[in-house]
C-alpha positions in Angstrom: 67.1 -14.3 -33.7 63.4 -13.5 -33.6 61.7 -14.4 -30.3 58.6 -15.2 -32.4 58.0 -18.0 -34.8 60.4 -18.3 -37.7 58.8 -21.5 -38.9 55.6 -19.7 -39.9 54.2 -22.9 -41.5 51.0 -21.2 -42.6 52.5 -17.9 -43.9 50.6 -16.2 -41.2 53.0 -13.3 -40.6 51.6 -10.3 -42.3 51.8 -6.5 -41.9 49.0 -4.4 -40.4 49.0 -0.6 -40.9 47.3 1.7 -38.4 47.6 5.4 -39.2 51.3 6.0 -40.0 52.6 3.0 -38.1 53.1 -0.6 -39.3 52.9 -3.7 -37.2 53.6 -7.4 -37.8 50.8 -9.7 -36.9 50.2 -13.5 -37.1 47.0 -13.4 -39.1 44.4 -16.0 -38.3 42.9 -15.7 -41.8 46.0 -17.4 -43.2 44.8 -20.7 -41.7 41.7 -21.0 -43.8 43.3 -22.5 -46.9 45.3 -25.1 -45.0 43.2 -25.9 -42.0 39.7 -24.6 -42.7 37.4 -21.8 -41.5 37.8 -20.7 -37.9 35.5 -17.8 -37.9 33.0 -19.3 -35.4 35.7 -20.5 -33.0 35.0 -18.8 -29.6 37.0 -15.6 -29.4 38.8 -16.7 -26.3 40.1 -19.7 -28.2 41.2 -17.5 -31.1 43.5 -15.7 -28.6 45.1 -19.1 -27.8 45.2 -19.9 -31.5 47.2 -16.7 -32.3 49.5 -17.5 -29.4 50.3 -20.9 -30.9 50.9 -19.4 -34.3 53.3 -16.8 -32.8 55.3 -19.4 -30.9 55.4 -22.2 -33.4 58.8 -23.9 -33.0 58.1 -27.6 -34.0 59.0 -28.5 -30.4 56.7 -27.0 -27.8 54.3 -25.9 -30.5 53.7 -28.0 -33.7 51.3 -27.9 -36.6 49.2 -30.6 -34.9 48.6 -28.3 -32.0 47.3 -25.5 -34.2 45.2 -28.0 -36.2 43.7 -29.2 -32.9 42.5 -25.8 -32.0 40.8 -25.3 -35.4 39.3 -28.8 -35.3 37.8 -27.9 -31.9 34.9 -26.5 -33.8 33.9 -30.0 -34.8 34.3 -31.8 -31.4 33.7 -28.8 -29.1 36.2 -30.3 -26.7 39.8 -31.7 -27.0 42.3 -33.9 -25.2 45.2 -32.0 -26.9 47.8 -30.5 -24.6 49.1 -27.2 -25.7 51.9 -24.9 -24.5 50.6 -21.4 -23.9 52.8 -18.3 -23.3 51.1 -15.3 -21.8 52.5 -11.8 -22.5 53.0 -10.8 -18.9 52.5 -11.7 -15.2 50.5 -9.8 -12.5 51.2 -10.3 -8.8 49.9 -8.9 -5.4 52.0 -8.8 -2.3 50.6 -11.8 -0.4 51.4 -14.1 -3.2 54.1 -11.9 -4.7 56.4 -11.9 -1.6 56.8 -15.7 -1.5 57.3 -15.8 -5.3 60.1 -13.3 -5.0 61.5 -15.3 -2.0 61.6 -18.3 -4.3 63.4 -16.3 -7.0 65.9 -15.1 -4.5 66.4 -18.6 -3.2 66.9 -19.8 -6.8 69.6 -17.2 -7.3 71.2 -18.3 -4.0 71.1 -21.9 -5.2 72.7 -21.0 -8.5 75.4 -18.9 -6.8 76.1 -21.8 -4.4 76.5 -24.2 -7.4 79.0 -21.8 -9.0 76.6 -20.3 -11.6 75.6 -16.8 -12.5 72.6 -15.7 -10.3 71.5 -13.3 -13.1 70.3 -16.3 -15.0 67.2 -16.0 -12.8 65.4 -13.0 -14.2 61.9 -12.6 -15.5 61.7 -13.0 -19.3 58.2 -11.5 -19.4 57.1 -8.2 -17.8 56.0 -8.6 -14.2 53.9 -6.1 -12.2 53.5 -6.5 -8.5 50.9 -4.3 -6.8 51.0 -4.1 -2.9 47.3 -4.2 -2.0 46.8 -7.0 0.5 48.6 -5.7 3.5 46.6 -2.7 4.8 44.3 -3.6 7.7 41.3 -1.8 9.1 42.6 -1.0 12.5 41.3 2.6 12.4 37.9 3.5 11.0 35.1 6.0 11.1 37.5 8.9 11.6 39.1 11.4 9.2 42.5 10.1 10.2 41.7 6.4 9.4 43.6 6.3 6.1 46.8 8.0 7.3 46.8 5.9 10.5 46.2 2.6 8.8 48.9 3.3 6.2 51.4 4.3 8.8 50.7 1.1 10.7 51.0 -0.9 7.5 54.4 0.6 6.8 55.6 -0.2 10.3 54.3 -3.7 10.3 55.6 -4.6 6.9 58.9 -2.8 6.8 60.9 -6.0 6.2 58.6 -7.2 3.4 58.6 -3.8 1.7 62.4 -3.6 1.9 62.6 -7.0 0.3 60.2 -6.0 -2.5 62.2 -2.8 -3.1 65.3 -5.0 -3.4 63.5 -7.2 -5.9 62.5 -4.2 -7.9 66.2 -3.1 -8.3 67.7 -6.6 -8.6 65.4 -8.2 -11.2 64.8 -7.1 -14.7 61.3 -6.4 -16.1 59.9 -6.3 -12.5 57.9 -3.3 -11.4 56.3 -2.7 -8.0 53.2 -0.5 -7.4 53.7 0.8 -3.8 51.2 0.5 -1.0 48.3 3.0 -0.7 47.8 3.1 -4.4 45.1 0.5 -5.3 44.1 -3.1 -5.8 46.0 -5.0 -8.4 43.0 -6.0 -10.5 41.6 -2.5 -10.6 45.1 -1.0 -11.4 45.3 -3.6 -14.1 41.9 -2.7 -15.5 42.4 1.1 -15.3 46.0 1.3 -16.3 48.3 -1.7 -16.9 46.2 -3.7 -19.4 46.4 -2.6 -23.1 43.9 -5.0 -24.9 46.5 -5.4 -27.7 50.2 -5.8 -26.6 53.3 -4.8 -28.4 56.6 -6.6 -28.6 59.9 -5.8 -30.4 62.0 -8.3 -32.3 64.7 -7.7 -34.9 63.8 -4.1 -35.2 60.1 -4.8 -36.0 57.0 -4.1 -33.9 54.7 -7.1 -33.3 51.1 -6.7 -32.3 49.2 -9.5 -30.5 46.5 -9.9 -27.9 47.3 -8.7 -24.3 47.3 -11.9 -22.2 48.5 -12.6 -18.7 48.5 -14.9 -15.7 48.3 -13.6 -12.2 49.1 -14.9 -8.7 45.6 -14.0 -7.5 42.5 -15.9 -8.6 40.6 -12.6 -9.5 43.1 -11.9 -12.2 40.1 -12.9 -14.3 38.6 -9.5 -13.8 40.7 -8.3 -16.8 38.6 -10.5 -19.2 36.0 -7.7 -18.9 38.4 -5.7 -21.1 38.8 -8.5 -23.6 42.2 -9.5 -22.1 42.5 -13.2 -21.6 43.9 -13.8 -18.2 43.4 -16.1 -15.2 44.9 -16.9 -11.8 47.6 -19.4 -11.3 49.6 -20.3 -8.2 52.8 -18.3 -7.5 54.7 -21.4 -8.3 53.3 -21.6 -11.9 53.6 -17.8 -12.3 57.3 -17.9 -11.4 57.9 -20.6 -14.0 56.0 -18.6 -16.6 58.0 -15.5 -15.9 61.2 -17.6 -16.3 60.1 -18.6 -19.8 58.4 -21.9 -19.1 55.2 -22.2 -21.1 51.9 -23.0 -19.3 50.9 -26.5 -20.2 47.2 -26.9 -20.6 44.5 -28.9 -22.3 42.5 -27.0 -24.9 39.5 -26.1 -22.7 35.8 -26.6 -23.2 34.1 -23.2 -23.7 30.7 -22.5 -22.2 28.8 -19.7 -23.9 26.7 -17.4 -21.7 24.2 -15.4 -23.7 23.0 -12.1 -22.2 19.9 -10.4 -23.4 17.7 -7.6 -22.2 18.6 -4.9 -19.6 18.7 -4.6 -15.8 15.5 -3.2 -14.3 15.4 -0.1 -12.2 17.0 -0.6 -8.8 19.0 -3.7 -9.8 22.7 -3.4 -9.7 25.6 -5.1 -11.4 26.3 -7.0 -8.1 22.8 -8.6 -8.3 23.6 -9.6 -11.9 27.0 -11.2 -11.0 25.6 -13.1 -8.1 22.9 -14.5 -10.3 25.4 -15.5 -13.0 27.7 -17.0 -10.3 24.9 -19.2 -9.0 23.8 -20.3 -12.5 27.3 -21.2 -13.6 28.1 -23.1 -10.3 25.0 -25.1 -10.9 26.0 -25.7 -14.5 29.5 -26.9 -13.6 32.3 -25.0 -15.3 35.3 -25.9 -13.3 38.4 -25.9 -15.5 36.4 -24.5 -18.4 36.4 -21.1 -20.2 33.2 -19.1 -20.1 32.6 -16.7 -22.9 29.8 -14.1 -22.8 28.0 -13.2 -25.9 24.6 -11.9 -27.1 23.2 -8.5 -28.0 22.7 -7.6 -24.3 26.4 -6.8 -24.2 25.9 -3.6 -26.2 24.2 -2.1 -23.1 26.4 -3.6 -20.5 29.0 -1.1 -19.3 32.6 -2.3 -19.2 32.7 -1.9 -15.4 29.8 -4.3 -15.2 31.6 -6.7 -17.4 34.6 -6.5 -15.2 32.5 -7.2 -12.2 31.2 -10.4 -13.8 34.6 -11.5 -15.0 36.1 -10.8 -11.6 33.9 -13.5 -10.1 35.0 -16.4 -12.4 36.7 -18.2 -9.5 33.4 -18.0 -7.6 31.6 -19.7 -10.4 34.5 -22.0 -10.9 35.6 -21.2 -14.4 39.2 -20.6 -15.6 38.0 -17.2 -17.0 34.8 -15.3 -17.9 35.7 -13.7 -21.3 34.1 -10.7 -22.9 35.0 -9.9 -26.5 36.3 -6.5 -27.5 33.8 -4.0 -29.0 32.9 -0.3 -29.0 32.2 -0.5 -25.3 35.8 -1.6 -24.7 37.2 1.3 -26.8 35.0 3.8 -24.9 36.4 2.6 -21.6 40.0 2.8 -22.9 39.3 6.4 -23.9 37.8 7.2 -20.5 40.7 5.7 -18.7 43.3 7.6 -20.7 44.8 4.9 -22.9 47.0 6.1 -25.8 45.0 7.0 -28.9 47.3 5.0 -31.2 46.8 1.9 -29.0 43.0 2.4 -29.1 43.1 2.6 -32.9 45.4 -0.4 -33.1 43.0 -2.4 -30.8 40.1 -1.8 -33.1 42.0 -2.5 -36.3 43.7 -5.6 -34.9 40.5 -7.1 -33.5 38.5 -6.6 -36.6 41.3 -8.1 -38.8 41.6 -11.1 -36.5 37.9 -11.9 -36.0 38.2 -10.9 -32.3 35.7 -8.0 -32.6 32.2 -8.5 -31.2 29.5 -8.0 -33.9 25.7 -7.8 -33.4 24.2 -11.2 -33.7 27.5 -13.2 -33.2 26.8 -16.9 -32.5 30.1 -18.7 -32.0 30.3 -22.4 -31.6 30.5 -23.5 -27.9 30.8 -26.7 -26.0 27.5 -25.8 -24.3 25.6 -22.7 -23.5 23.1 -21.1 -21.2 21.4 -17.7 -21.3 20.0 -15.0 -19.0 17.5 -12.3 -19.7 18.9 -9.5 -17.5 15.4 -8.1 -17.0 14.7 -11.1 -14.7 17.5 -10.4 -12.2 16.4 -9.7 -8.6 18.1 -7.9 -5.8 20.2 -10.4 -4.0 23.0 -11.1 -1.6 25.2 -14.3 -1.3 25.9 -16.2 1.8 26.3 -17.0 4.6 29.4 -19.1 3.7 29.8 -19.3 0.0 29.7 -16.8 -2.9 27.6 -19.1 -5.1 24.8 -19.3 -2.6 22.6 -16.5 -3.8 19.7 -15.4 -1.6 17.0 -12.9 -2.7 16.5 -10.1 -0.1 13.2 -11.3 1.2 14.7 -14.7 2.0 17.7 -13.6 4.1 16.1 -14.1 7.5 15.0 -17.6 6.5 18.5 -18.4 5.2 20.1 -17.2 8.4 17.7 -19.1 10.6 18.5 -22.3 8.6 22.2 -21.6 9.4 21.4 -21.2 13.1 19.4 -24.4 13.2 22.2 -26.3 11.4 24.8 -24.9 13.9 22.7 -25.8 16.9 21.9 -29.4 15.7 25.3 -31.0 16.9 25.0 -29.3 20.3 21.4 -30.5 20.7 22.3 -34.0 19.7 25.3 -34.1 22.1 23.2 -32.7 24.9 20.5 -35.3 24.4 23.1 -38.1 24.4 24.6 -36.8 27.7 21.2 -36.4 29.3 20.3 -40.0 28.4 23.5 -41.0 30.2 22.2 -39.3 33.3 22.2 -35.8 34.8 22.6 -32.3 33.5 25.3 -31.2 31.1 27.7 -28.4 30.6 25.5 -27.3 27.7 22.5 -27.1 30.0 24.5 -24.9 32.4 25.7 -22.7 29.6 22.2 -22.4 28.2 20.8 -21.4 31.6 23.6 -18.7 32.0 22.9 -17.3 28.6 19.1 -17.1 29.1 19.5 -15.4 32.5 20.9 -12.3 30.9 20.1 -10.6 27.5 23.2 -10.5 25.3 24.7 -7.0 25.4 27.9 -5.0 25.5 28.9 -1.7 27.2 30.9 1.2 25.7 31.6 4.4 27.5 29.1 3.6 30.2 26.3 2.9 27.7 24.7 -0.5 27.4 23.7 -1.8 24.0 21.9 -5.1 23.0 23.7 -7.5 20.7 21.7 -10.2 19.1 22.0 -13.2 16.7 22.4 -11.9 13.2 23.5 -8.4 14.1 25.8 -6.8 11.5 29.1 -6.1 13.2 31.1 -5.4 10.0 29.8 -3.3 7.1 32.6 -2.9 4.5 32.7 -1.4 1.1 35.7 -3.3 -0.1 37.3 -5.5 -2.8 38.2 -5.2 -6.5 34.9 -6.7 -7.5 32.6 -3.7 -6.8 34.9 -0.8 -6.0 36.0 -0.9 -9.7 32.5 -0.1 -10.8 31.5 3.6 -10.7 27.7 2.9 -10.9 27.5 0.9 -7.7 30.0 3.1 -5.8 28.2 6.2 -6.7 24.9 4.5 -5.8 26.4 3.9 -2.3 27.3 7.6 -2.1 23.8 8.6 -3.2 22.2 6.3 -0.6 24.5 7.7 2.1 23.5 11.2 1.1 19.8 10.4 1.5 20.4 8.6 4.8 22.3 11.6 6.2 19.6 14.0 5.1 17.1 11.9 7.0 19.3 11.9 10.1 20.1 8.2 10.0 23.1 6.7 11.8 24.8 3.3 11.9 24.1 1.1 14.8 26.8 1.3 17.5 27.9 -2.3 17.0 28.7 -1.8 13.3 32.3 -1.4 12.2 32.1 0.5 8.9 34.8 1.1 6.2 35.4 2.3 2.7 38.4 0.7 0.9 38.3 1.5 -2.8 40.4 -0.3 -5.4 42.0 2.9 -6.7 42.4 6.6 -6.0 40.2 7.4 -8.9 37.2 6.2 -6.9 37.7 8.9 -4.2 38.3 11.4 -7.0 34.9 10.9 -8.5 33.1 10.5 -5.2 34.6 13.9 -4.3 33.7 15.4 -7.6 30.1 14.2 -7.2 29.9 15.8 -3.7 29.2 12.4 -2.1 32.3 11.6 -0.1 31.3 13.9 2.8 28.1 11.9 3.3 29.9 8.6 3.4 32.3 10.2 6.0 29.3 11.4 8.0 27.9 7.9 8.2 31.2 6.4 9.2 32.3 5.1 5.8 35.6 7.0 5.9 38.4 6.0 3.7 40.5 3.4 5.5 42.9 2.5 2.7 43.3 1.5 -0.9 43.5 -2.3 -0.7 41.6 -5.5 -0.3 41.1 -5.1 3.5 38.0 -6.9 4.7 37.6 -9.1 1.6 41.0 -10.7 2.2 40.5 -11.0 6.0 42.1 -7.8 7.0 39.0 -6.5 8.7 41.0 -5.7 11.8 39.7 -6.2 15.4 36.2 -5.3 16.6 35.8 -3.3 19.7 36.9 -5.5 22.6 33.5 -5.2 24.4 31.8 -6.5 21.2 34.3 -9.3 20.7 33.8 -10.3 24.4 30.0 -10.3 24.0 30.1 -12.4 20.9 32.2 -15.0 22.8 30.4 -14.8 26.1 26.9 -15.2 24.6 28.0 -17.5 21.8 26.5 -15.2 19.2 26.3 -15.8 15.4 26.9 -12.3 14.2 27.2 -11.1 10.6 29.3 -9.1 8.2 28.1 -7.6 5.0 30.7 -6.7 2.4 30.9 -5.8 -1.2 33.6 -8.4 -1.8 33.9 -11.7 -3.6 34.7 -14.1 -0.8 32.8 -15.0 2.3 34.3 -18.4 3.3 34.3 -19.5 6.9 36.9 -17.8 9.1 38.0 -15.5 6.3 36.4 -12.1 7.1 36.8 -12.2 10.9 37.4 -15.3 13.2 34.4 -14.4 15.4 32.0 -13.6 12.6 30.3 -16.8 11.3 27.7 -15.4 8.9 29.1 -13.4 6.0 27.1 -11.9 3.2 28.3 -10.5 -0.2 26.2 -7.5 -1.4 26.4 -4.4 -3.5 27.9 -1.3 -2.0 24.6 0.5 -1.4 23.2 -2.6 0.3 26.3 -2.8 2.5 25.3 0.6 3.8 21.6 -0.2 4.1 22.4 -3.3 6.3 24.8 -1.1 8.3 21.8 1.2 9.0 19.5 -1.7 9.8 22.2 -3.3 12.0 20.9 -6.8 11.4 20.3 -9.3 8.7 17.3 -10.7 10.5 14.8 -8.7 8.5 13.3 -8.5 5.0 15.2 -5.4 4.1 13.2 -5.0 0.9 10.0 -4.5 2.9 10.6 -4.0 6.6 11.5 -0.8 8.4 15.3 -0.4 8.5 15.5 2.8 10.6 13.7 5.8 12.1 14.5 9.3 10.8 15.1 12.5 12.8 11.4 13.2 12.8 10.5 9.8 14.2 9.2 8.5 10.8 9.8 4.9 9.7 12.4 4.6 6.9 12.2 1.9 4.3 14.9 0.9 1.7 12.9 2.5 -1.1 13.1 5.8 0.7 16.8 6.0 0.4 17.6 3.9 -2.7 18.9 6.0 -5.6 17.1 5.9 -9.0 18.9 5.0 -12.2 18.5 8.6 -13.3 20.3 9.8 -10.1 23.2 7.4 -10.8 23.4 8.4 -14.5 23.6 12.1 -13.5 26.6 11.6 -11.2 28.3 9.2 -13.5 29.1 12.2 -15.7 31.5 13.3 -13.0 33.9 10.4 -13.9 36.4 11.9 -16.4 39.7 11.0 -18.1 41.7 13.6 -16.2 41.2 11.7 -13.0 42.9 8.6 -14.5 45.7 10.7 -15.9 46.3 12.3 -12.5 46.3 9.2 -10.4 48.4 7.0 -12.7 51.0 9.6 -13.8 53.5 8.4 -11.1 51.9 5.1 -10.1 55.3 3.4 -9.4 56.8 6.2 -7.4 55.2 5.8 -4.0 55.3 8.3 -1.1 58.3 9.6 0.8 58.2 6.7 3.2 58.3 4.2 0.4 61.1 6.0 -1.3 63.1 6.3 1.9 63.3 2.5 2.3 67.0 1.5 2.2 67.8 -1.5 0.1 71.0 -3.6 -0.2 73.0 -3.3 -3.5 73.3 -7.0 -4.2 72.2 -9.4 -7.0 71.6 -12.1 -4.3 69.5 -11.4 -1.3 71.3 -11.0 2.1 69.1 -13.3 4.3 68.6 -12.1 7.9 68.8 -14.9 10.4 66.6 -13.1 12.9 63.9 -12.0 10.4 60.4 -13.2 11.1 59.1 -12.1 7.7 61.6 -13.2 5.1 63.4 -16.5 5.6 65.6 -18.6 3.2 63.2 -21.4 2.2 64.4 -25.0 2.2 62.9 -26.0 -1.2 66.1 -25.9 -3.2 68.6 -27.2 -0.6 69.4 -30.4 -2.6 69.1 -28.9 -6.1 72.7 -29.8 -6.9 71.9 -33.4 -6.3 70.1 -35.7 -8.8 66.3 -35.7 -8.4 65.1 -38.6 -6.3 63.4 -41.3 -8.3 59.6 -41.6 -8.1 58.7 -44.4 -5.6 55.5 -46.0 -4.3 54.1 -44.6 -1.1 54.3 -47.1 1.7 52.4 -47.3 4.9 51.3 -43.6 5.0 49.3 -42.3 7.9 46.3 -40.1 7.3 46.9 -36.5 8.6 43.3 -35.3 8.2 39.9 -36.4 6.8 38.1 -33.4 5.3 34.7 -32.7 3.8 33.5 -30.9 0.7 34.4 -27.4 -0.4 37.6 -27.2 1.6 39.1 -23.9 0.5 42.6 -22.7 0.2 41.6 -20.4 3.1 41.0 -23.5 5.2 44.3 -25.0 4.1 46.4 -21.9 4.4 44.6 -19.0 6.1 45.4 -15.4 5.3 44.0 -13.7 8.4 45.0 -13.2 11.9 47.3 -15.6 13.9 46.0 -17.0 17.2 48.3 -16.6 20.2 48.0 -20.3 21.2 48.4 -21.7 17.7 51.7 -23.3 16.5 52.5 -20.2 14.4 51.7 -17.9 17.4 53.9 -19.9 19.7 56.7 -19.8 17.2 56.5 -16.0 16.8 56.5 -15.5 20.6 59.6 -17.7 20.8 61.2 -15.3 18.3 60.3 -12.3 20.6 57.3 -11.1 18.6 54.5 -9.8 20.8 50.9 -11.0 19.9 49.9 -7.4 18.9 52.7 -7.5 16.3 51.8 -10.9 14.8 50.3 -9.2 11.7 48.6 -11.9 9.6 49.4 -15.2 7.9 49.2 -13.4 4.5 51.9 -10.9 5.5 54.1 -13.7 6.9 54.2 -15.7 3.7 57.9 -15.0 3.2 58.6 -17.1 6.3 58.2 -20.8 5.8 58.4 -21.4 9.5 55.2 -19.5 10.1 53.4 -20.8 7.0 54.0 -24.5 7.6 52.8 -24.0 11.1 49.7 -22.3 9.7 48.9 -25.0 7.2 45.4 -26.5 8.0 45.3 -24.0 11.0 42.1 -22.3 10.0 39.8 -22.1 13.1 36.8 -23.2 10.9 38.4 -26.3 9.3 36.7 -29.5 10.4 38.7 -32.7 10.7 36.4 -35.8 10.6 39.1 -37.7 12.5 37.9 -35.7 15.6 34.2 -36.0 14.9 34.2 -32.9 12.7 35.2 -30.5 15.5 36.4 -27.1 14.3 40.1 -26.1 14.4 43.4 -27.2 13.0 43.8 -30.3 15.1 44.1 -34.0 14.4 44.5 -37.4 16.0 48.1 -38.6 16.2 47.4 -42.3 15.6 50.3 -44.1 17.3 49.4 -42.6 20.7 45.8 -41.6 20.0 46.6 -38.0 21.2 44.7 -35.0 20.0 47.1 -32.3 18.9 47.6 -29.6 16.2 48.0 -30.8 12.7 51.5 -29.2 12.6 52.7 -31.0 15.7 51.4 -34.3 14.5 53.1 -33.9 11.1 56.4 -33.1 12.8 56.1 -36.3 14.9 55.4 -38.4 11.8 58.4 -36.8 10.1 60.6 -37.8 13.0 59.5 -41.4 12.4 59.9 -41.0 8.6 56.2 -41.8 8.1 54.7 -40.4 4.8 51.3 -38.7 5.1 48.1 -38.5 3.1 45.1 -36.1 3.2 41.6 -37.4 2.4 38.9 -35.0 1.2 35.6 -34.6 -0.5 34.4 -32.5 -3.5 36.0 -29.2 -4.7 39.1 -29.6 -2.7 41.2 -26.4 -2.8 38.5 -24.1 -4.0 39.1 -20.3 -3.6 42.2 -18.2 -3.9 45.2 -19.2 -6.0 47.3 -19.7 -2.9 50.6 -21.4 -3.5 51.2 -21.8 0.3 48.3 -24.2 0.4 50.5 -26.5 -1.6 53.9 -25.4 -0.2 52.7 -25.9 3.4 51.2 -29.3 2.5 54.6 -30.3 1.1 56.6 -29.1 4.1 54.3 -31.1 6.5 55.4 -34.3 4.7 52.1 -34.9 2.8 52.9 -37.1 -0.2 49.4 -37.3 -1.7 45.9 -35.8 -1.5 43.0 -38.1 -2.3 39.8 -36.1 -3.0 36.5 -36.5 -4.9 37.4 -33.5 -7.1 39.9 -30.6 -7.1 39.7 -27.0 -8.0 41.9 -26.2 -11.0 44.6 -23.9 -9.5 45.2 -25.9 -6.3 45.5 -29.2 -8.2 48.2 -27.5 -10.4 49.9 -26.1 -7.3 50.1 -29.5 -5.7 51.8 -31.0 -8.8 54.0 -27.9 -8.8 55.2 -28.7 -5.3 55.7 -32.5 -5.9 52.5 -33.5 -4.0 50.4 -36.1 -5.8 46.7 -35.2 -6.4 44.6 -38.4 -6.7 40.9 -38.6 -7.4 38.4 -41.2 -6.2 36.6 -43.0 -9.1 33.6 -45.1 -9.7 31.5 -42.9 -7.3 33.6 -44.0 -4.4 34.2 -41.6 -1.5 35.8 -41.6 1.9 32.4 -42.7 3.2 31.8 -45.6 0.8 35.3 -46.8 1.5 35.0 -46.3 5.3 38.1 -44.2 5.5 38.1 -42.8 9.1 41.7 -41.7 9.4 42.8 -44.6 11.5 44.0 -46.6 8.4 47.5 -46.8 6.8 47.5 -46.3 3.0 50.0 -47.6 0.4 49.9 -46.3 -3.1 51.3 -48.5 -5.9 51.9 -47.9 -9.6 54.2 -44.9 -9.1 57.4 -45.0 -11.1 59.5 -42.9 -13.4 57.2 -43.8 -16.3 54.1 -42.4 -14.6 51.6 -41.1 -17.1 48.8 -38.4 -17.0 45.5 -39.8 -15.8 47.0 -43.1 -14.9 45.0 -45.4 -12.6 46.8 -46.2 -9.3 46.1 -48.8 -6.6 45.6 -47.8 -3.0 45.9 -50.5 -0.4 44.2 -49.9 2.9 45.6 -51.4 6.1 42.9 -51.1 8.7 43.3 -51.0 12.5 41.8 -54.5 12.9 44.4 -56.0 10.6 42.2 -56.4 7.5 43.3 -55.1 4.1 41.4 -54.0 1.0 42.2 -52.0 -2.2 40.6 -49.3 -4.4 41.6 -47.5 -7.5 42.2 -43.8 -7.9 42.8 -41.5 -10.9 46.2 -39.7 -11.0 45.4 -36.0 -11.5 48.7 -35.2 -13.1 47.0 -34.0 -16.2 49.7 -33.3 -18.8 53.1 -34.6 -19.9 54.7 -31.4 -18.8 53.3 -31.9 -15.4 54.8 -35.4 -15.3 58.2 -33.9 -15.9 57.6 -31.3 -13.1 56.6 -34.0 -10.7 59.6 -36.1 -11.5 61.9 -33.2 -10.8 60.3 -32.6 -7.4 58.2 -29.6 -8.6 58.0 -27.0 -11.4 60.6 -24.6 -10.0 63.0 -27.6 -9.4 62.5 -28.5 -13.0 63.3 -25.0 -14.2 66.3 -24.6 -11.9 67.8 -28.0 -12.9 67.6 -27.1 -16.6 69.3 -23.8 -15.9 72.1 -25.5 -14.0 72.5 -28.2 -16.7 72.8 -25.6 -19.5 
């Protein structure tokens, strides 16, 4: 039987000939007679429309769903729920390991119930790229790459053995080994095909390449005209097991680009401008589609840079239609000639091709003349906070003033109560000695705002040859002038694929980067994911001793608190050439666009303009990027080196769990799967575990970076015999639920208002009024069978598509999260783990309702007939004995999500259906 629609209500199945080959396609033109013209439908929605046509089954996809998408042109929004089936799934190792752990646990559960474990197998192609594990332990040496990779293999031996087992045990599951590249860049340069092919009943079907990924920056592939976005690992697992993605037909915001970038302005400056504009517009949960004649001159790598940052501007995706620029990039990167010809023919036949003057219908739109873009960075804490170069010192000073305000207020209160304070004593000690550090007998100053990390890193910019070559050209000019990095700067180069080092070498620029200290440290996310590694100990000691607010400058996409390095409070996103320029300046407390940044070998002042490459310089070296580089680097992309190939794996369809493992543990999620699902019940007398503010990220909820020795996770690892130097990171330990539940809400920068907003993962255990870690308090509440609730502000769960932010919340015993608003992926993940997302309504907040964390909450209206967007009643029992109520909106958004929630989560739903079959 065909795996594609046999109903074909609109007679849409038609042949398409390309050269000597024939393909079957579900033609959108066939809808015109029955449903009306859809030519001005946004091209991103045409991809969804084709998907519904191809999977029409009168159950999950009906005529009314297809009609609703065509009718979207009239309403420009829709409340219609649809079932979407992406062609494939993309994973990285931080999110991929726990996903494969879940699959292994599902196999174990089926085997325990007497079923066939091979019923758990991906039904769609899955690619997992190991890119998040390499850390910058070694840098600024020729051996940095080999030493970091060797350390990565040592630290992650258990995880990599597990992934190799998964590669052999599961069908349609491929692994790209470590030391190869970043998943999104590998996807852009190799995996994605623009138009995908499928076989059914001896025929070849052509359809748009689509995917979901377990990393929020999966959106990067929209630069190639491939519709894709990030989901949590939980939702991705369900998708690979054949479960459709339930979604409302989205609003689509059009973003019109006109003009061209001026001399000296980079794609990074453009994307930071767009990110700020779209965050201000408000596009959470919406598609953004770029259009306008400015696209004709926008390189595909620039498009990918913009699409990559969709999570930062809040959109589900940032889609670029396919055109001649797309085909040129496919040719450059070595895609098959027949596939390129098919892409052009298919997109033109389906109305997916971008034409000059296109004006689709959008829900709303905004525009940007690229000629107006200014050189910028973003920071110091959020990627949407763009700052033009001249205003960086002012922005940093504002941060300093804000950080000092609570200390000043506290000191004043204590003075008024009589006598000096500890703050007075500390201040006197700090002012008696200038901040400094010593290395090899040399004493160096270290000041507020000094740049201690300068990292060319992340998929966002290292996928873009123009900005990477610009960095190399700037390094060349700096070296020729005899410039050097300041001694407190930790520098690194971590490209997203080996092609980058190939073209930097071909252009003769890699030696200059090496000379400055930007030696290759690895092919992976490194600093952007929090794997910046330690600073030199004297520098770390000085930061702590003198209470310094030092800075990092990185070419990444995330700069949230506590993410880059626990001791670095001020983090700035910048283009690769600016990363080096700030490394040379050594501080962000200057107007780098006008002030002197260094002194050359002849004692002359050097300004940024003296070393900044011209557009002509960049265009000349861009000619060094050729197709042979892509053929060479991707010829054996799944093979790995000798160390990878030598990893021994068990020959078993079910995983053999190791009881003493501290990396891979059998999770408890499916322990009772052979029992009926518990009925949905009201939440009674729940305590509040934490009261949190706005923009709490998934990094705050489930950190990816280093594990503190005295944290619950650190204490657990030491009890298992793991020395602190071998802790690795939270991200690398995501296969161990014992570590991850202890790490939930353990970010050193999270602020719990129950403790006056102090930083750190602590709370107040209400029964005894003791301050303790959130994990320890949650375990005490569990012993007393007390349910828990989290209270939060706006944009709860912003950031990475991190399923452990929901899994950990579940394991701590949290039954509901009440917030002013949720970021899309985290809300979905909470439902997928059986945690109830609830939203304040009628402009109410934790402040207007006077929720301090000392209350007990009961939530009524929950039952087995719970409905999407239902209003529920929350009863507040206050410490003084008074009671009051307020209403909340249930953010279970679709009927499918209702079924997942009833089953205890999306994977429970899938597994119960498999067992019942």
